[in-house]
N, C-alpha and C positions, 0 to 999 in steps of 0.2 A: 441073160444079162443087159441091163440096163444102162445106158451112158454114167449115170451116177453112182454104180457097182463098179464100175468099171476105174472109175477117177480115183474112188476107195482104194482100190487096191493097188493103183500105180503109185497114191501118194503111201500107201502103206509100202511100198516097197525099196522107193526111193529112200523113204526116209529111214527103213532101218539099215539097208545099205549106206547112207550115207553116214552113217554114226561109226559105223566101221572104217571108211574109206578116209573120210575127212577131217583132220584134227582141226577142230576149229574152239571159237568163245561164244559162239552161236549155237550150242547145240542144242539148246532150247526152243528152236526153229525146227529140227527133225523130230524133237517132240514131242511136238504142237503137229507136224505132218503126221504122224506115226496114231497118235490119237485122232485126230479130225480121219486119217483113212479109215481108222476102223470104225466109227461113227457110221461114215457114210457105206459102211460094204455090210453094214448090220440093217440099217434106217435103209437104205436105198432110193434115200430122195433127200431135199434139200429144206421143206420147210413144214409144219405139219396140214395135215387136209383140215379145210374150213368143214365146221359140223360135229 
């Protein structure tokens, strides 16, 4: 597992836990973190390879 996937897994876990434990008007931030976490876990990289 590379660093990018680990960062994605952490974002995913934090986003899910924060939605349950923190009552806030900024719930969209947690949703963004979950979405970004899923994308990073699946792709495993930040940008496309050239070529």
